[in-house]
MARVEX-515216 format. One record per residue (C-alpha): residue number from 1; residue in three letters; x, y, z. Coordinates in steps of 0.1 Angstrom, whole numbers. Last residue first. Example, Ala and Ser with C-alpha at 12.3 -4.5 7.8 and 13.67 -1.06 7.14 Angstrom:
<atoms>
ATOM     k     r       u       v       w
ATOM     2   SER     137     -11      71
ATOM     1   ALA     123     -45      78
</atoms>
This chain:
<atoms>
ATOM     k     r       u       v       w
ATOM   398   UNK     484    -214     -36
ATOM   397   UNK     453    -221     -32
ATOM   396   UNK     422    -193     -32
ATOM   395   UNK     414    -187       2
ATOM   394   UNK     434    -157       8
ATOM   393   UNK     424    -139     -27
ATOM   392   UNK     386    -151     -17
ATOM   391   UNK     392    -132      20
ATOM   390   UNK     406    -107       5
ATOM   389   UNK     378    -101     -28
ATOM   388   UNK     347    -104       2
ATOM   387   UNK     361     -74      24
ATOM   386   UNK     369     -55       1
ATOM   385   UNK     325     -60      -6
ATOM   384   UNK     322     -48      32
ATOM   383   UNK     340     -22      24
ATOM   382   UNK     324     -12      -3
ATOM   381   UNK     289     -21      11
ATOM   380   UNK     301       5      44
ATOM   379   UNK     311      29      20
ATOM   378   UNK     278      28       4
ATOM   377   UNK     259      32      32
ATOM   376   UNK     278      66      38
ATOM   375   UNK     279      76       5
ATOM   374   UNK     237      71       3
ATOM   373   UNK     230      85      39
ATOM   372   UNK     249     124      31
ATOM   371   UNK     234     127      -1
ATOM   370   UNK     199     118      14
ATOM   369   UNK     211     142      46
ATOM   368   UNK     221     172      17
ATOM   367   UNK     197     169     -12
ATOM   366   UNK     172     168      16
ATOM   365   UNK     184     205      30
ATOM   364   UNK     189     216      -4
ATOM   363   UNK     151     212      -7
ATOM   362   UNK     147     229      25
ATOM   361   UNK     163     262      11
ATOM   360   UNK     142     264     -20
ATOM   359   UNK     113     262      -1
ATOM   358   UNK     123     285      20
ATOM   357   UNK     135     306      -6
ATOM   356   UNK     100     306     -23
ATOM   355   UNK      87     341     -23
ATOM   354   UNK     123     358     -21
ATOM   353   UNK     130     342     -58
ATOM   352   UNK      97     350     -75
ATOM   351   UNK      56     344     -73
ATOM   350   UNK      34     349     -96
ATOM   349   UNK      10     334     -73
ATOM   348   UNK      -1     311    -105
ATOM   347   UNK      26     291    -117
ATOM   346   UNK      51     306     -92
ATOM   345   UNK      36     305     -66
ATOM   344   UNK      16     267     -74
ATOM   343   UNK      56     256     -82
ATOM   342   UNK      68     266     -46
ATOM   341   UNK      43     251     -22
ATOM   340   UNK      50     216     -45
ATOM   339   UNK      86     218     -51
ATOM   338   UNK      84     223     -10
ATOM   337   UNK      64     188      -9
ATOM   336   UNK      78     171     -40
ATOM   335   UNK     110     164     -21
ATOM   334   UNK      94     143       7
ATOM   333   UNK      95     144      47
ATOM   332   UNK      75     169      53
ATOM   331   UNK      48     150      30
ATOM   330   UNK      48     120      53
ATOM   329   UNK      48     140      83
ATOM   328   UNK      14     157      70
ATOM   327   UNK       1     125      67
ATOM   326   UNK      14     109     105
ATOM   325   UNK      -3     142     117
ATOM   324   UNK     -37     141     101
ATOM   323   UNK     -54     158      75
ATOM   322   UNK     -63     189      69
ATOM   321   UNK     -37     216      74
ATOM   320   UNK     -21     197      49
ATOM   319   UNK     -51     216      24
ATOM   318   UNK     -63     186       2
ATOM   317   UNK     -55     193     -36
ATOM   316   UNK      -9     205     -29
ATOM   315   UNK      -9     194       7
ATOM   314   UNK      21     172      -4
ATOM   313   UNK       8     139      10
ATOM   312   UNK     -16     134     -18
ATOM   311   UNK      14     141     -45
ATOM   310   UNK      36     119     -27
ATOM   309   UNK      15      88     -28
ATOM   308   UNK      39      71     -52
ATOM   307   UNK      70      84     -45
ATOM   306   UNK      76      72     -12
ATOM   305   UNK      61      36     -18
ATOM   304   UNK      70      37     -45
ATOM   303   UNK     109      40     -39
ATOM   302   UNK     103       9      -6
ATOM   301   UNK      88     -15     -36
ATOM   300   UNK     113      -7     -65
ATOM   299   UNK     139     -18     -37
ATOM   298   UNK     124     -46     -26
ATOM   297   UNK     118     -59     -65
ATOM   296   UNK     162     -50     -77
ATOM   295   UNK     172     -73     -44
ATOM   294   UNK     205     -59     -28
ATOM   293   UNK     185     -30      -9
ATOM   292   UNK     199      -4      12
ATOM   291   UNK     219      16     -20
ATOM   290   UNK     181      14     -42
ATOM   289   UNK     172      36     -12
ATOM   288   UNK     201      65     -16
ATOM   287   UNK     193      60     -49
ATOM   286   UNK     161      72     -52
ATOM   285   UNK     168      97     -20
ATOM   284   UNK     198     108     -47
ATOM   283   UNK     169     114     -73
ATOM   282   UNK     138     126     -59
ATOM   281   UNK     164     157     -45
ATOM   280   UNK     181     158     -77
ATOM   279   UNK     147     167     -97
ATOM   278   UNK     138     181     -70
ATOM   277   UNK     167     211     -69
ATOM   276   UNK     164     212    -113
ATOM   275   UNK     130     221    -104
ATOM   274   UNK     134     249     -81
ATOM   273   UNK     168     262    -106
ATOM   272   UNK     142     266    -131
ATOM   271   UNK     110     277    -120
ATOM   270   UNK     131     309    -101
ATOM   269   UNK     147     313    -141
ATOM   268   UNK     115     315    -152
ATOM   267   UNK      98     340    -126
ATOM   266   UNK      64     338    -119
ATOM   265   UNK      30     344    -140
ATOM   264   UNK      29     307    -155
ATOM   263   UNK      -3     301    -175
ATOM   262   UNK     -21     268    -179
ATOM   261   UNK     -34     276    -219
ATOM   260   UNK     -44     233    -219
ATOM   259   UNK     -16     226    -249
ATOM   258   UNK       1     260    -240
ATOM   257   UNK       7     237    -205
ATOM   256   UNK      16     209    -221
ATOM   255   UNK      39     218    -244
ATOM   254   UNK      65     245    -223
ATOM   253   UNK      64     222    -189
ATOM   252   UNK      59     195    -200
ATOM   251   UNK      83     187    -229
ATOM   250   UNK     107     205    -207
ATOM   249   UNK     106     185    -175
ATOM   248   UNK     110     163    -200
ATOM   247   UNK     142     169    -208
ATOM   246   UNK     151     183    -177
ATOM   245   UNK     141     148    -161
ATOM   244   UNK     165     129    -182
ATOM   243   UNK     192     154    -180
ATOM   242   UNK     183     148    -138
ATOM   241   UNK     184     109    -142
ATOM   240   UNK     220     117    -163
ATOM   239   UNK     240     131    -140
ATOM   238   UNK     228     112    -108
ATOM   237   UNK     245      85    -124
ATOM   236   UNK     273     109    -131
ATOM   235   UNK     277     121     -95
ATOM   234   UNK     272      85     -81
ATOM   233   UNK     307      73     -97
ATOM   232   UNK     324     106     -89
ATOM   231   UNK     313     100     -52
ATOM   230   UNK     326      62     -55
ATOM   229   UNK     354      72     -64
ATOM   228   UNK     382      52     -77
ATOM   227   UNK     373      55    -116
ATOM   226   UNK     382      28    -131
ATOM   225   UNK     395       7    -106
ATOM   224   UNK     357      15     -85
ATOM   223   UNK     336      10    -118
ATOM   222   UNK     348     -30    -125
ATOM   221   UNK     338     -34     -86
ATOM   220   UNK     309     -18     -90
ATOM   219   UNK     301     -45    -126
ATOM   218   UNK     297     -71     -95
ATOM   217   UNK     261     -76    -108
ATOM   216   UNK     242     -75     -76
ATOM   215   UNK     263     -44     -67
ATOM   214   UNK     260     -25    -101
ATOM   213   UNK     221     -34    -104
ATOM   212   UNK     210     -33     -73
ATOM   211   UNK     228      10     -66
ATOM   210   UNK     207      22     -99
ATOM   209   UNK     178       5     -99
ATOM   208   UNK     158      34     -82
ATOM   207   UNK     176      55    -101
ATOM   206   UNK     154      45    -136
ATOM   205   UNK     118      48    -119
ATOM   204   UNK     125      80     -98
ATOM   203   UNK     134     101    -124
ATOM   202   UNK     107     100    -143
ATOM   201   UNK      83      96    -115
ATOM   200   UNK      92     131    -102
ATOM   199   UNK      81     143    -138
ATOM   198   UNK      49     128    -126
ATOM   197   UNK      43     148    -101
ATOM   196   UNK      53     176    -115
ATOM   195   UNK      27     172    -142
ATOM   194   UNK       2     165    -116
ATOM   193   UNK       6     197     -95
ATOM   192   UNK       4     221    -123
ATOM   191   UNK     -20     203    -145
ATOM   190   UNK     -47     201    -112
ATOM   189   UNK     -51     233    -104
ATOM   188   UNK     -43     256    -138
ATOM   187   UNK     -68     231    -154
ATOM   186   UNK     -93     226    -128
ATOM   185   UNK    -104     265    -134
ATOM   184   UNK    -117     289    -109
ATOM   183   UNK    -121     319    -132
ATOM   182   UNK    -100     338    -101
ATOM   181   UNK     -71     313    -106
ATOM   180   UNK     -44     334     -80
ATOM   179   UNK     -70     353     -64
ATOM   178   UNK    -113     349     -55
ATOM   177   UNK    -121     384     -45
ATOM   176   UNK    -156     371     -24
ATOM   175   UNK    -186     402     -11
ATOM   174   UNK    -195     382      17
ATOM   173   UNK    -230     402      28
ATOM   172   UNK    -235     409      60
ATOM   171   UNK    -281     422      69
ATOM   170   UNK    -290     398      47
ATOM   169   UNK    -333     397      62
ATOM   168   UNK    -327     430      64
ATOM   167   UNK    -316     445      37
ATOM   166   UNK    -338     424      15
ATOM   165   UNK    -366     440      36
ATOM   164   UNK    -352     477      22
ATOM   163   UNK    -352     462     -16
ATOM   162   UNK    -389     451     -11
ATOM   161   UNK    -412     460      20
ATOM   160   UNK    -405     465      53
ATOM   159   UNK    -432     454      76
ATOM   158   UNK    -412     474     107
ATOM   157   UNK    -420     445     132
ATOM   156   UNK    -417     420     105
ATOM   155   UNK    -383     428      88
ATOM   154   UNK    -367     436     123
ATOM   153   UNK    -377     404     140
ATOM   152   UNK    -360     387     107
ATOM   151   UNK    -328     411     110
ATOM   150   UNK    -324     392     143
ATOM   149   UNK    -324     359     138
ATOM   148   UNK    -306     359     100
ATOM   147   UNK    -272     381     117
ATOM   146   UNK    -248     353     134
ATOM   145   UNK    -261     324     112
ATOM   144   UNK    -256     347      79
ATOM   143   UNK    -221     353      89
ATOM   142   UNK    -215     320      97
ATOM   141   UNK    -228     307      70
ATOM   140   UNK    -211     327      43
ATOM   139   UNK    -176     319      61
ATOM   138   UNK    -179     286      65
ATOM   137   UNK    -187     278      25
ATOM   136   UNK    -161     305      12
ATOM   135   UNK    -131     288      38
ATOM   134   UNK    -141     255      18
ATOM   133   UNK    -144     264     -16
ATOM   132   UNK    -110     282     -11
ATOM   131   UNK     -94     251       7
ATOM   130   UNK    -110     230     -19
ATOM   129   UNK    -100     251     -46
ATOM   128   UNK     -64     255     -39
ATOM   127   UNK     -51     279     -60
ATOM   126   UNK     -81     294     -51
ATOM   125   UNK     -66     317     -26
ATOM   124   UNK     -95     341     -14
ATOM   123   UNK     -97     374      -1
ATOM   122   UNK    -125     380      17
ATOM   121   UNK    -143     416      14
ATOM   120   UNK    -176     424      45
ATOM   119   UNK    -204     436      28
ATOM   118   UNK    -235     460      49
ATOM   117   UNK    -269     462      42
ATOM   116   UNK    -284     489      61
ATOM   115   UNK    -309     485      90
ATOM   114   UNK    -290     519     100
ATOM   113   UNK    -275     494     131
ATOM   112   UNK    -264     469     104
ATOM   111   UNK    -244     501      89
ATOM   110   UNK    -229     521     119
ATOM   109   UNK    -212     484     127
ATOM   108   UNK    -200     481      97
ATOM   107   UNK    -188     522      92
ATOM   106   UNK    -151     514      87
ATOM   105   UNK    -145     480      70
ATOM   104   UNK    -143     445      85
ATOM   103   UNK    -115     431      58
ATOM   102   UNK    -113     391      56
ATOM   101   UNK     -80     376      43
ATOM   100   UNK     -81     342      29
ATOM    99   UNK     -64     310      30
ATOM    98   UNK     -28     327      46
ATOM    97   UNK       8     325      51
ATOM    96   UNK      10     323       9
ATOM    95   UNK      29     355       9
ATOM    94   UNK       5     361     -17
ATOM    93   UNK     -22     368       3
ATOM    92   UNK      -6     400      22
ATOM    91   UNK       1     412     -15
ATOM    90   UNK     -33     408     -28
ATOM    89   UNK     -50     431      10
ATOM    88   UNK     -22     463       7
ATOM    87   UNK     -50     483       6
ATOM    86   UNK     -64     468      34
ATOM    85   UNK     -39     485      64
ATOM    84   UNK     -18     458      81
ATOM    83   UNK     -27     450     116
ATOM    82   UNK     -34     412     109
ATOM    81   UNK     -55     389     135
ATOM    80   UNK     -57     355     133
ATOM    79   UNK     -81     334     128
ATOM    78   UNK     -83     292     125
ATOM    77   UNK    -116     285     105
ATOM    76   UNK    -132     251      97
ATOM    75   UNK    -142     245     130
ATOM    74   UNK    -162     273     134
ATOM    73   UNK    -155     293     163
ATOM    72   UNK    -126     315     149
ATOM    71   UNK    -154     333     126
ATOM    70   UNK    -181     337     159
ATOM    69   UNK    -150     357     174
ATOM    68   UNK    -146     378     150
ATOM    67   UNK    -182     386     142
ATOM    66   UNK    -186     392     180
ATOM    65   UNK    -153     419     178
ATOM    64   UNK    -168     438     141
ATOM    63   UNK    -204     440     161
ATOM    62   UNK    -181     452     196
ATOM    61   UNK    -166     482     173
ATOM    60   UNK    -128     481     156
ATOM    59   UNK    -141     490     123
ATOM    58   UNK    -113     485     105
ATOM    57   UNK    -108     445     116
ATOM    56   UNK     -84     428      91
ATOM    55   UNK     -88     396      94
ATOM    54   UNK     -62     365      81
ATOM    53   UNK     -76     332      86
ATOM    52   UNK     -56     299      87
ATOM    51   UNK     -75     273      78
ATOM    50   UNK     -82     247     109
ATOM    49   UNK    -104     221      93
ATOM    48   UNK    -113     204      61
ATOM    47   UNK    -141     180      69
ATOM    46   UNK    -133     138      74
ATOM    45   UNK    -109     144      99
ATOM    44   UNK     -92     110      83
ATOM    43   UNK     -89     124      49
ATOM    42   UNK     -52     119      40
ATOM    41   UNK     -48      90      70
ATOM    40   UNK     -69      75      43
ATOM    39   UNK     -38      72      18
ATOM    38   UNK     -10      65      43
ATOM    37   UNK     -34      33      58
ATOM    36   UNK     -33      18      30
ATOM    35   UNK       1      28      17
ATOM    34   UNK      13       6      48
ATOM    33   UNK     -14     -23      45
ATOM    32   UNK      -9     -23       6
ATOM    31   UNK      30     -22      16
ATOM    30   UNK      26     -50      44
ATOM    29   UNK       9     -82      22
ATOM    28   UNK      15     -85     -14
ATOM    27   UNK      48     -68     -14
ATOM    26   UNK      60     -82      22
ATOM    25   UNK      53    -118       9
ATOM    24   UNK      76    -104     -30
ATOM    23   UNK     102     -98      -5
ATOM    22   UNK      97    -130      20
ATOM    21   UNK     102    -152     -12
ATOM    20   UNK      92    -184       2
ATOM    19   UNK      57    -176       9
ATOM    18   UNK      52    -160     -23
ATOM    17   UNK      71    -191     -41
ATOM    16   UNK      42    -219     -19
ATOM    15   UNK      16    -197     -33
ATOM    14   UNK      30    -198     -66
ATOM    13   UNK      31    -236     -65
ATOM    12   UNK      -4    -244     -51
ATOM    11   UNK     -16    -220     -85
ATOM    10   UNK       2    -240    -108
ATOM     9   UNK      -9    -269     -88
ATOM     8   UNK     -48    -256     -90
ATOM     7   UNK     -45    -248    -131
ATOM     6   UNK     -31    -284    -137
ATOM     5   UNK     -58    -300    -113
ATOM     4   UNK     -84    -274    -134
ATOM     3   UNK     -72    -287    -166
ATOM     2   UNK     -75    -326    -155
ATOM     1   UNK    -108    -318    -153
</atoms>
C-alpha cells in the first residue's frame, strides 16, 4: 500500500510539473494534435484524384473524342491534351508534368467498327508507384466500361467464337509502359526518399539547438567579442552541420545505394549541388527556429514538428495532387519537398540540370528567406542582450 501511495505522490507531482511548464504542456497536448491533423490531412480525400494524364489523339475521330471525355470524367484523372507526336512520348514523360501519357493511334475508330481489337498506349511514371498504379487502374476500368456493353451485344448476335469473340468482348486494351521504375521495385521507389529524409534529420538535430545553447549559457557574448559579426558566427555554425550532412550523404548515397542495388542514372554534379542546397536550407530553417526560442525543449519540439512530417507532405510517396490544400501548403514550405522532386528525377529519370532548374531555384529562395529571417531575429536578440549589459553596468555601484 505504501508503495502505491508513493507512486501516486510522484505521479501527482509530475502532473503539477507538467502543468507549471507551459512548453511541456504544449508538447503533450497541442503538438500531437497539430501533427495528427497534418498527417491525417494527407489522406482526407481517401482516394487519389485528378492525376494529370496527357493525351495524344492521333485518330481525331468521334470515338476517340468520346473516349477522352470518359477518361476526363473519371475522378482519378485530369486529362490534358498534348499536341506533340507520339514518337516523343518518353521525352514528354521525362519532363515530369504528367503521371501518365495516353496515346490513341490512328485507325482506332476504324478498328473498332471492323470488330477488331484496338490497343491504347499508356506511358506511366512509376517513380511514384502509388500514382502510377492508381492511374493504370482508372484507365483500364474506364476503357473497359465504355466498350463492354456494345461489344458483348455484337458477340452474342454474331455468334462469334474464339479469338474473334474475345476481340469483341475486349475491343479496347490498355498496353502499359512503365517508365523510370520499369520493374516496379520498392527499393528503387522508397530508398532514395527515405535516405534523403534521414539525411535532413542529421542536420536538423544539431542545428535546432545551436542558438538556444549560445544564448542560454551566455557564451554568445564571448563569441561576439571575438568575431564581432553575428553573420560570421552563423556561417561557421552552418558550415559544421552541412559538413556533417555531406559525410552522411556520401555514406548513404554511395554505400547504401549500392548495397540495395538502387540505380543512379542522372547528373552526378547536379545531385551533389541539389543535396548541398537542401542541407544548407534545412540547416538554416532549424537555426532560424532555434533563434526564436530560449528553451532547448521548445526549439526541438518546433523543429521536429516541421521536419518530421516533411517526408510525408513532400508528395514523394502519396501524390501531392491528391492531398488536401493544408497538406500541400505544409509541403511547399519545407526544403525537403523541392529536393525530393529533383532527387526522384536524378535517380530514376536520368535527369540533368535543365530538368531540375525550378527545384534548385526554389531551394535558393528558401535559403535566402530562412537566412534573412534568422539574421533579423539574431540582431534583435543581440541588441536586447547589449541593452541588458548596459543596464547591468549602470546599476553597479561605483
